[in-house]
N, C-alpha and C positions, 0 to 999 in steps of 0.2 A: 237610409234604410237600416242603419245599424241599431236603432232603438236604444241607444245609450249603453249597450253592452260592449265592454272593451274587447271581448273575444271577437265580436263582429267587426271591429275595426281592423283586425288582422285579416279578416276575410276567410272565405272558404274556397277550397279548390276541389274540383272533381278528381277522384282517384279511382280508376277502374269503374266509373259509372256511379260511384257513391260520393257523397260530399261529406268531408270531415272538417270540423272547425279546427283551425290552427291555434294552439294555445302556446304562449311563450313560457320560458322557464319561470319557476316560482321565485327564485332568487337569482339576481344577476351575479355571475361569478367573474370577478375581475382577475387580472393577471397576478396581482399581489396575493390574493387568496389561494389561487391555484399553486403558485410557487411555494407558499407557506405549507400547503398540504403535501406537496411532493417532497419538500425538504424534511418535513416532520416524519413522514412514513418511509421515504426513500424509494428509489426506483432503480431497477437493474435492467440493462439492455445487453443482450448477449447475442453473438452471431459468429458463424464461421464462414470464411470464404476460401474456396479451394480452386486452384488453377491446375488443370490437367491437360496434358497433350496425349491423346490416345488413352491408354490405360496407365500412364505414368503421371503420378501426382508431382507437379513441379513446385507449387507454392501453396501453403496453407496459412491463412491469417485467422487468428482467434481474437475476436473483439469482445471485450467485457467492459461495460461502462456502468458505474454506480454513481447516481446522483442522490446526495443526502446531505443533511447538515453535519457539522463537525460533531455535535453531540450524538447524533444517531450513528455516525460512523464509529465513534469510540465505543458506543454501546454494543455494537456488533463485532468489536475487536479490530477495527482498522485504524491505524495511527501512523502510517508510514511517513507522513510529513514531519513528524517529530524527530526522526532520525535521518532525514534527507539533508545532506550538507548544502544543497542549493536553496533550501527553504527555511532552514533553521540555523541561527547563529550558534546556538548551544551544540548542535550536531557538528559544526565546523570545529568548535573548541575540543569536543570529544575526539574527533578524528585526528587533530593535531597532537593531542595528548597520547593517543594510541600510537601514532607514528614515533613520538619521542620515546615512549616505553619500549617499542620494538628496537629502536636504535640502541638504547641503553642495554637491553637484553643481549643483543648481538655483540656489543663491546665486552660485556661481562663473560659471555661464552667464549669469546676469542681469548680473553685473559686467562680463563680457566684452562683452555686448550693449551696455551703456552706453558702454563705451570705443570700440566700433566706430561708434557713432552720433555721437560727438563727435570732431572732428579733433584729433589729438595734435600739438601744435606741435613737440615734440622730434623727431618722426619727419618731419614735413612740412618743417621748415627745411632739413635737408641735401638733400632732394629738390629744393627750390627753387634751392639753390645749384648743384646739378648741372645743372639745366635752364638756368640762366643761363649757365653755362660753355659748354654745347652750342650755345646760340643765338649766341654771339660769333663 
């Protein structure tokens, strides 16, 4: 009794005494299309969870989740994976270089501190000669 109409193949159900034909989606959306759409536009999920005992807040968790493609994330200014040493070999190299520079700076500061603590005769001698000329 469907008379060749594909909508009739889906059937009709009574809803509150009325019958409505069930019509399927116009285009099937598969998982790949859905994922592509989400990554292209991006999606943000945010929420807060608070644990309280009486009127005292014991714990608060703030949850922020961003799902997007790398291109979209960079477009909105997010690029933390480029500087994370666990994810980027270049970041590890930069971190090691920074540590080496810090060590060199500390050594140079220590050397300068030692020189400042000891009077340098090469600098002090001309000063003594000038002072002697002024006092004459």
